[in-house]
C-alpha positions as CSV (number, residue, x, y, z in Angstrom):
1,M,-22.8,-5.6,6.6
2,K,-21.4,-2.2,5.9
3,M,-20.0,-0.4,9.0
4,P,-18.5,3.1,8.9
5,V,-15.2,3.2,10.7
6,V,-12.1,5.4,10.9
7,L,-9.0,3.2,10.1
8,N,-5.6,3.9,11.5
9,I,-3.5,2.5,8.6
10,D,0.2,2.7,7.9
11,G,1.9,2.0,4.6
12,P,1.7,3.1,1.0
13,V,-1.5,3.6,-1.0
14,I,-1.3,2.1,-4.5
15,I,-3.7,3.4,-7.2
16,F,-4.0,1.5,-10.5
17,G,-5.1,3.9,-13.2
18,G,-4.3,7.5,-13.6
19,G,-7.3,8.8,-15.6
20,N,-9.9,11.2,-14.4
21,I,-11.2,8.7,-11.8
22,G,-7.7,7.8,-10.7
23,Q,-6.8,11.5,-10.2
24,R,-9.9,12.0,-8.1
25,K,-8.9,9.1,-5.9
26,V,-5.4,10.7,-5.6
27,E,-7.1,13.9,-4.4
28,Y,-9.1,11.9,-1.9
29,A,-6.2,9.9,-0.5
30,S,-4.0,13.0,-0.3
31,K,-6.2,14.3,2.4
32,F,-4.8,11.6,4.7
33,T,-1.4,10.6,3.4
34,D,1.5,11.6,1.1
35,D,2.6,8.0,0.6
36,I,0.8,7.4,-2.7
37,T,2.0,5.6,-5.9
38,V,0.0,5.7,-9.1
39,I,0.5,2.8,-11.6
40,S,-0.3,4.1,-15.1
41,K,0.5,3.4,-18.7
42,E,1.2,7.1,-19.3
43,A,2.6,10.0,-17.5
44,L,-0.1,12.3,-16.1
45,P,0.0,15.5,-14.1
46,M,0.0,14.7,-10.4
47,P,0.8,16.5,-7.1
48,D,4.5,16.6,-6.2
49,H,4.2,14.0,-3.4
50,V,2.7,11.4,-5.7
51,R,5.0,8.8,-7.2
52,I,4.1,7.7,-10.8
53,K,5.2,4.3,-11.9
54,L,4.8,3.8,-15.7
55,A,3.8,0.2,-16.4
56,E,1.6,-2.0,-18.5
57,V,-0.3,-4.0,-15.9
58,D,-1.7,-7.5,-16.7
59,D,-2.7,-10.5,-14.6
60,T,0.9,-11.9,-14.7
61,N,2.6,-8.9,-13.0
62,I,0.1,-7.5,-10.5
63,S,1.9,-8.6,-7.4
64,E,5.2,-6.8,-8.3
65,H,3.3,-3.5,-8.2
66,I,1.9,-4.1,-4.6
67,P,4.6,-4.1,-1.9
68,D,4.1,-6.3,1.2
69,N,3.5,-3.3,3.4
70,T,0.8,-1.8,1.3
71,A,-2.0,-0.3,3.3
72,L,-4.6,0.2,0.6
73,V,-5.1,-0.5,-3.1
74,I,-7.5,1.4,-5.3
75,S,-8.1,0.1,-8.8
76,A,-9.6,2.5,-11.3
77,L,-8.9,0.6,-14.5
78,P,-11.5,0.3,-17.3
79,D,-10.9,-3.4,-17.6
80,R,-13.2,-5.2,-15.1
81,E,-11.4,-8.5,-15.5
82,L,-8.1,-6.9,-14.6
83,N,-9.7,-5.1,-11.7
84,K,-11.0,-8.5,-10.6
85,A,-7.5,-10.0,-10.7
86,I,-6.1,-7.0,-8.7
87,A,-8.9,-7.5,-6.1
88,K,-8.2,-11.2,-5.9
89,E,-4.4,-10.5,-5.3
90,C,-5.2,-8.1,-2.5
91,L,-7.8,-10.2,-0.8
92,G,-5.5,-13.1,-0.8
93,R,-2.8,-11.1,0.9
94,G,-5.1,-9.3,3.4
95,I,-4.8,-5.9,1.8
96,L,-7.6,-3.4,1.7
97,I,-9.0,-3.0,-1.9
98,N,-11.4,-0.6,-3.4
99,V,-12.4,-1.2,-7.0
100,V,-14.1,1.9,-8.3
101,D,-17.8,1.5,-8.9
102,D,-17.7,-2.2,-8.1
103,Q,-18.8,-3.1,-4.6
104,E,-18.6,-6.9,-5.3
105,L,-14.9,-6.7,-5.8
106,S,-14.2,-4.3,-2.9
107,N,-13.7,-4.8,0.9
108,I,-13.5,-1.1,1.6
109,F,-15.7,1.8,0.4
110,F,-15.1,5.5,0.5
111,S,-17.6,7.9,1.9
112,A,-17.9,11.5,0.8
113,I,-16.1,13.7,3.3
114,S,-16.1,17.3,4.5
115,K,-12.8,18.1,6.3
116,A,-11.5,21.0,8.3
117,G,-8.3,20.3,10.1
118,D,-8.8,17.2,12.2
119,V,-12.6,17.4,12.0
120,T,-13.9,15.0,9.3
121,I,-17.5,14.5,8.5
122,S,-18.2,11.3,6.6
123,I,-21.3,10.8,4.4
124,S,-22.4,7.5,2.9
125,T,-25.4,6.2,1.0
126,S,-24.1,2.6,1.4
127,G,-23.1,2.7,-2.3
128,R,-26.7,3.3,-3.5
129,S,-26.2,6.9,-4.7
130,P,-22.7,8.4,-4.9
131,F,-24.4,11.5,-6.5
132,L,-26.5,12.1,-3.4
133,A,-23.5,11.6,-1.1
134,R,-21.6,14.2,-3.2
135,K,-24.4,16.7,-3.0
136,L,-24.8,16.3,0.8
137,R,-21.0,16.7,1.1
138,E,-21.1,20.0,-0.9
139,E,-23.7,21.3,1.6
140,M,-21.5,20.2,4.6
141,D,-18.4,21.8,3.1
142,G,-19.5,25.3,4.0
143,W,-20.8,24.3,7.5
144,V,-17.7,22.5,8.7
145,I,-15.3,25.5,8.0
146,G,-14.0,26.8,11.4
147,K,-15.4,23.9,13.4
148,D,-11.9,22.6,13.9
149,M,-11.2,25.5,16.3
150,W,-13.4,23.7,18.8
151,L,-10.7,21.0,18.9
152,E,-8.2,23.6,20.0
153,I,-10.6,24.7,22.8
154,L,-11.8,21.3,24.1
155,S,-8.8,19.0,23.6
156,P,-6.5,20.6,26.3
157,F,-9.2,19.8,29.0
158,R,-9.6,16.1,28.2
159,S,-6.6,15.1,30.4
160,R,-7.8,17.4,33.2
161,I,-11.2,15.7,33.6
162,S,-11.8,12.2,34.9
163,G,-14.6,10.0,33.6
164,I,-16.6,10.2,30.4
165,D,-19.8,11.5,32.1
166,E,-17.8,14.3,33.7
167,K,-16.1,15.2,30.5
168,N,-19.5,15.3,28.7
169,R,-21.0,17.4,31.4
170,I,-18.3,20.1,31.3
171,F,-17.9,20.0,27.5
172,E,-21.7,20.4,27.1
173,A,-21.5,23.5,29.3
174,M,-18.7,24.9,27.1
175,F,-20.5,24.2,23.9
176,A,-23.7,25.8,25.2
177,D,-21.9,28.9,26.4
178,S,-23.0,31.7,24.0
179,Q,-20.0,33.9,24.7
180,L,-17.5,31.1,24.0
181,K,-19.4,30.0,20.9
182,E,-19.3,33.6,19.5
183,L,-15.6,33.8,20.1
184,V,-15.0,30.5,18.4
185,E,-17.1,31.4,15.4
186,S,-15.3,34.7,15.1
187,G,-11.9,33.0,15.1
188,K,-10.7,34.7,18.3
189,L,-8.7,31.7,19.6
190,E,-6.9,33.4,22.4
191,E,-10.0,35.0,23.8
192,A,-11.9,31.7,23.4
193,E,-9.3,29.8,25.3
194,K,-9.6,32.3,28.2
195,R,-13.4,32.0,28.2
196,A,-13.2,28.2,28.1
197,Q,-11.0,28.2,31.2
198,E,-13.6,30.4,32.9
199,V,-16.4,28.0,32.1
200,F,-14.3,25.1,33.2
201,D,-13.4,26.7,36.5
202,V,-17.1,27.2,37.2
203,H,-18.4,23.8,36.2
204,C,-15.5,21.6,37.5
205,Q,-16.4,22.7,41.1
206,H,-19.9,21.3,40.9
């Protein structure tokens, strides 16, 4: 069973392999954490926050490259047997492992994502077509821009409204308000906040 979730994880991300695929995984992981270490045979250009550990990995020294507090391991090596050994090490220690292009060895998979601030849209094809997931993500990238401003509008009201049904009722009214929507889409945060308060004042009395 594959179930899409958002994980709240804490600890370093270890990436085995620094080639083109490894660099793409660094880019992906960097959207969520700066605590990233790449294990590679050779030095490669990486963002400043990424630690590079030069090492020749084999099945006798895998464990020494994976600290006990590791949150996630990504293996992007060309050697499937070595990827399999890394996966076995992680699974035996209860560590999340993603082996690139090998679902059988992985217990976590990465969806394509479009992200704007704290708004993240996840797109998955359950591993059947990464190409399609990427194309859909490209379409969503333009749409999601600016949608994070709605968080600035709606979030302050959450603690002021009791009950899920009541929250939904008032937030639906805000989201449907054409004046508020126009202000948000125009990036006029201060004016949008004032209009949101007006909508709130009207609907919280009913």
